[in-house]
C-alpha positions as CSV (number, residue, x, y, z in Angstrom):
1,M,64.0,-50.1,75.7
2,T,60.9,-48.0,76.5
3,E,58.5,-48.1,73.9
4,Q,58.1,-44.5,71.9
5,I,54.9,-42.7,71.9
6,Y,54.0,-41.1,68.1
7,P,52.1,-37.7,67.8
8,V,49.1,-38.5,65.6
9,E,50.0,-36.1,62.9
10,L,46.7,-37.1,60.6
11,T,43.2,-36.4,60.8
12,A,41.1,-39.7,60.2
13,P,38.4,-38.9,57.6
14,D,34.5,-39.9,57.9
15,I,34.2,-43.1,55.5
16,E,29.9,-42.8,56.6
17,P,29.6,-41.5,53.3
18,Y,31.1,-44.4,51.6
19,R,28.9,-47.2,53.6
20,T,26.3,-47.9,50.8
21,G,28.6,-48.3,48.1
22,N,27.2,-50.0,44.9
23,S,29.0,-53.6,45.2
24,G,26.0,-55.2,47.7
25,V,29.3,-55.2,50.3
26,A,29.1,-52.3,52.6
27,F,32.0,-49.5,52.1
28,V,33.0,-51.4,48.7
29,T,32.2,-49.3,45.5
30,T,33.2,-50.3,42.2
31,F,33.3,-48.1,38.7
32,D,32.9,-49.9,35.8
33,S,34.6,-48.3,32.3
34,G,32.3,-50.5,29.9
35,A,35.9,-51.1,28.4
36,P,38.0,-54.5,28.9
37,G,40.3,-54.6,31.3
38,P,41.2,-55.6,34.9
39,H,39.7,-55.6,37.9
40,V,41.7,-53.6,39.9
41,M,41.2,-52.8,43.9
42,I,42.6,-50.4,46.5
43,N,41.8,-51.4,50.1
44,A,42.1,-49.1,53.1
45,L,41.7,-50.0,56.7
46,T,43.0,-53.6,56.5
47,H,43.8,-52.2,60.5
48,G,41.7,-49.8,62.1
49,N,44.2,-47.5,63.3
50,E,46.2,-47.3,60.1
51,I,44.0,-44.4,58.7
52,C,46.4,-43.3,55.7
53,G,44.9,-45.7,53.4
54,A,41.7,-44.1,54.4
55,L,42.6,-40.7,53.8
56,A,44.0,-41.6,50.2
57,L,40.7,-43.3,49.1
58,D,38.6,-40.3,50.5
59,Y,40.8,-37.9,48.5
60,L,40.2,-40.2,45.6
61,F,36.9,-40.1,45.6
62,K,36.6,-36.6,46.0
63,A,38.7,-36.0,43.2
64,G,36.4,-38.2,41.0
65,L,38.8,-41.1,40.0
66,R,37.5,-43.4,37.3
67,P,38.6,-45.9,35.4
68,E,39.2,-45.7,31.6
69,R,39.6,-49.4,31.3
70,G,38.0,-52.7,33.0
71,R,36.9,-52.2,36.8
72,L,38.3,-50.2,39.6
73,S,37.1,-51.1,43.4
74,L,38.3,-48.9,46.6
75,G,37.1,-51.0,49.8
76,F,37.4,-49.8,53.6
77,V,37.5,-53.1,54.7
78,N,37.9,-53.5,58.4
79,H,35.3,-50.6,59.0
80,G,34.3,-52.4,62.5
81,A,37.8,-51.6,64.0
82,Y,38.0,-48.4,62.6
83,A,34.5,-47.4,64.0
84,N,36.9,-47.7,67.4
85,F,39.4,-45.1,66.2
86,D,40.5,-42.6,69.1
87,P,43.6,-40.4,68.1
88,A,44.2,-40.5,72.3
89,N,44.7,-44.0,72.4
90,P,45.1,-44.7,68.5
91,E,46.7,-48.1,68.8
92,A,43.0,-49.5,70.5
93,S,41.4,-49.9,67.1
94,R,43.7,-52.2,65.1
95,F,41.1,-54.5,65.0
96,V,37.7,-56.1,66.9
97,D,38.3,-59.5,67.9
98,E,41.5,-60.7,65.9
99,D,44.3,-59.6,63.2
100,F,42.2,-59.3,60.0
101,N,45.5,-59.6,58.1
102,R,45.7,-63.2,59.6
103,V,42.5,-65.1,58.7
104,W,43.0,-65.4,55.0
105,V,43.3,-69.5,55.2
106,E,40.6,-71.6,53.6
107,D,40.0,-73.7,56.6
108,R,39.2,-70.8,58.4
109,L,37.2,-68.8,55.9
110,N,35.4,-72.3,55.0
111,G,34.7,-72.8,59.0
112,S,32.5,-72.4,61.5
113,E,34.4,-69.8,63.6
114,D,32.6,-66.7,64.4
115,T,34.8,-63.3,64.9
116,A,34.2,-60.3,63.5
117,E,37.2,-60.2,61.3
118,L,36.3,-63.6,59.7
119,R,32.4,-62.4,59.1
120,R,34.0,-59.5,57.3
121,A,36.5,-61.4,55.4
122,R,33.8,-63.5,54.4
123,E,31.6,-60.8,53.1
124,L,34.7,-59.2,51.1
125,R,35.7,-62.6,49.9
126,P,33.4,-63.0,46.6
127,I,35.0,-59.3,45.6
128,F,38.8,-60.3,45.8
129,D,38.1,-63.9,44.3
130,G,37.1,-61.7,41.3
131,V,40.0,-59.1,41.7
132,D,43.1,-59.4,39.3
133,L,45.4,-56.6,40.6
134,L,45.1,-55.3,44.6
135,L,46.6,-53.0,46.4
136,D,46.4,-53.2,50.3
137,I,47.7,-50.0,52.1
138,H,49.2,-50.3,55.7
139,S,51.3,-48.4,57.8
140,M,54.2,-49.0,60.5
141,S,55.0,-48.6,64.1
142,T,57.9,-46.3,63.3
143,Y,59.5,-43.7,61.0
144,S,60.5,-46.1,58.4
145,K,60.8,-45.2,55.2
146,A,57.8,-46.3,52.9
147,L,58.0,-50.1,51.3
148,M,56.3,-52.3,49.2
149,I,55.9,-56.4,50.2
150,N,54.9,-59.4,48.0
151,N,55.5,-62.8,48.2
152,G,58.4,-63.0,46.0
153,L,56.5,-64.6,42.8
154,D,57.3,-64.0,39.4
155,K,54.6,-62.5,38.4
156,E,54.6,-60.1,41.3
157,R,58.2,-59.0,40.8
158,A,57.1,-58.4,37.3
159,F,54.4,-56.3,38.4
160,V,56.1,-54.3,41.2
161,H,59.0,-53.1,38.5
162,Q,56.2,-51.3,36.6
163,V,54.9,-49.4,39.9
164,N,58.5,-48.6,41.1
165,F,57.3,-47.1,44.3
166,P,57.8,-46.5,47.0
167,G,61.7,-46.9,47.0
168,Y,62.0,-50.4,48.8
169,I,60.5,-53.2,47.3
170,M,60.5,-56.2,49.9
171,C,60.1,-59.8,48.3
172,G,59.0,-62.5,51.3
173,S,57.1,-63.2,53.8
174,G,59.4,-63.6,57.3
175,H,56.1,-64.4,59.2
176,I,54.4,-67.5,60.6
177,V,51.1,-66.8,61.9
178,G,47.9,-67.5,59.6
179,K,47.9,-65.9,56.2
180,R,47.9,-62.2,54.8
181,L,45.2,-61.5,52.5
182,I,48.2,-60.7,50.2
183,E,48.8,-64.7,50.5
184,Y,45.4,-65.5,49.8
185,T,45.3,-68.8,47.7
186,P,43.9,-66.7,44.3
187,F,46.7,-64.0,44.6
188,N,49.5,-66.3,45.8
189,D,49.4,-68.9,42.8
190,N,51.8,-68.7,39.8
191,A,49.6,-70.2,37.6
192,N,47.4,-67.4,37.3
193,G,47.8,-63.3,36.4
194,K,46.2,-62.6,39.7
195,V,48.9,-60.0,42.3
196,A,48.3,-58.6,45.2
197,L,50.4,-56.0,47.2
198,L,51.1,-54.4,50.4
199,V,52.5,-51.0,51.0
200,E,53.6,-49.7,54.2
201,C,53.8,-46.2,54.2
202,G,55.5,-44.9,56.9
203,Q,54.9,-44.2,60.8
204,H,50.9,-44.9,61.3
205,W,50.0,-41.0,62.2
206,A,52.7,-39.1,60.5
207,T,52.0,-36.6,58.0
208,T,54.3,-38.0,54.9
209,T,52.4,-41.5,55.6
210,G,49.5,-39.9,54.5
211,T,51.3,-38.8,51.3
212,A,53.1,-42.1,50.8
213,A,49.5,-44.0,50.5
214,L,48.2,-41.4,47.8
215,D,51.6,-41.3,46.1
216,T,51.4,-45.4,45.9
217,A,48.0,-45.5,44.9
218,L,48.7,-43.6,41.8
219,H,51.7,-45.4,40.8
220,F,49.5,-48.5,41.3
221,L,46.9,-47.2,39.2
222,R,49.2,-46.3,36.5
223,A,51.2,-49.7,36.2
224,A,47.4,-51.0,36.1
225,G,47.0,-49.0,33.0
226,T,43.2,-48.3,34.4
227,V,43.5,-44.8,35.0
228,S,44.1,-41.8,33.0
229,P,47.8,-40.6,33.0
230,D,46.8,-37.0,33.3
231,F,44.8,-37.9,36.4
232,I,47.7,-39.3,37.9
233,D,49.9,-36.8,37.0
234,A,47.9,-33.9,38.5
235,H,47.2,-35.6,42.0
236,L,51.1,-37.0,42.5
237,S,53.1,-34.9,45.0
238,A,56.3,-33.2,43.2
239,E,58.7,-35.8,45.0
240,A,56.8,-38.9,43.8
241,K,56.8,-37.7,39.5
242,S,59.7,-39.2,38.4
243,P,61.1,-41.4,41.3
244,P,64.4,-43.1,40.8
245,R,64.5,-47.0,40.1
246,A,63.7,-48.7,43.7
247,E,65.6,-50.8,45.5
248,I,64.5,-54.6,45.5
249,W,65.2,-56.8,48.8
250,D,64.6,-60.7,49.5
251,V,63.1,-61.4,53.0
252,V,65.4,-64.3,54.0
253,D,64.2,-64.5,58.1
254,G,62.2,-63.1,60.6
255,I,62.7,-63.0,64.2
256,T,60.2,-63.5,66.9
257,S,60.7,-63.4,70.3
258,A,61.5,-65.8,72.7
259,T,61.5,-64.4,76.2
260,D,60.0,-61.2,77.7
261,D,63.4,-59.8,77.7
262,F,64.4,-58.9,74.1
263,R,66.0,-55.7,73.8
264,F,67.5,-54.2,70.1
265,V,71.0,-52.9,70.9
266,E,69.8,-49.6,69.1
267,P,66.2,-47.8,68.5
268,F,66.4,-49.1,64.7
269,I,63.7,-47.7,63.0
270,G,63.6,-49.9,60.2
271,M,66.1,-50.1,56.4
272,E,69.4,-49.8,58.4
273,V,71.6,-52.0,56.5
274,I,74.0,-53.8,58.5
275,A,77.6,-54.3,56.6
276,K,79.1,-57.4,58.4
277,A,77.6,-60.8,59.0
278,G,77.5,-61.5,62.6
279,T,77.1,-58.1,64.1
280,V,74.7,-58.4,67.4
281,I,71.7,-56.5,66.6
282,A,69.5,-57.6,69.6
283,H,69.2,-59.6,72.9
284,D,67.0,-62.1,73.3
285,G,67.2,-63.0,77.4
286,L,70.6,-64.8,77.3
287,N,71.0,-65.1,73.3
288,E,72.4,-62.6,71.0
289,I,70.7,-61.9,67.6
290,V,73.0,-61.4,65.0
291,T,72.8,-60.5,61.1
292,P,73.0,-63.6,58.9
293,H,75.0,-62.1,56.3
294,D,76.8,-59.2,55.0
295,D,74.6,-55.7,54.0
296,C,71.6,-57.1,56.1
297,L,68.9,-55.1,55.9
298,L,66.8,-54.9,58.8
299,M,62.9,-54.1,58.3
300,M,59.9,-53.3,60.0
301,P,61.7,-53.7,63.5
302,N,58.6,-54.0,66.2
303,H,59.6,-52.3,69.8
304,K,56.6,-53.7,71.7
305,P,57.6,-55.9,74.6
306,G,56.7,-59.5,74.8
307,A,57.5,-62.9,74.4
308,N,56.4,-64.5,71.0
309,V,55.9,-61.2,69.3
310,R,57.4,-60.8,65.3
311,K,60.3,-58.6,66.3
312,L,62.4,-58.1,62.6
313,R,62.5,-59.2,59.2
314,L,66.0,-59.5,57.8
315,C,66.6,-59.1,54.3
316,R,69.2,-59.6,51.5
317,R,69.7,-57.3,48.6
318,S,68.3,-59.0,45.6
319,N,70.0,-60.0,42.6
């Protein structure tokens, strides 16, 4: 199957005005209301080619967003990768040396390895250690519907019910390499109240993905209770003002290609629900990949070629 080429419909914003910030860490700005409340943070540019979050934060800065309680931080986290973004070759700026969203392992953060992403993670770590509620904005490689990801902890499930946006909430991991920021130890601990969520807003450079990023950020802020409801209502898109109840799904497995000859049986884009267990959905060399249960949702199919590539997550509707 030939990998699809997607048009770049979004225009990457200039984030240089936000470099200095006021937090002591480049490209991170913190607003303090002076009133008691949580420290809430929204991240953009965990991957330098995923520009929808940068558009959302640029919009919120320009709209004069301020918290009514607690503190609010806005961060452009992998600015080094984003500096290389080129709409003529948009995939090339995903990272500088390695995936920033796999380095959140204490042994690596505390160790002597030196990569651009580890250096940036070490700069940001003290800020994340002080954050109570985090939204990490991402996008995907296909025209999938937007979805929210969490680890499935009780505290996360409770909070995502309040966010209730976008329309799909996925609980669990399905990947095995490194740790994402939402799995960083302070967040991935049921003994405290810290919650980190990751939203995948749609295809990387589709116009609708920019809209989904801003709408999700606003619903996250509404659930956090840190921003005026009037501000949120004034800036939500019309379609996002009264969303239906989100569907909750549990990630039950992740599929990684064992060979260079991995082929989906259809050009899946994600969120398809396969009715019957045992349905063939892909071939990996001579092996068939089948659905493990009835009503199996296919999450984030990856059509990039090669062995040892995460290809898919399989999900069951949550009770």
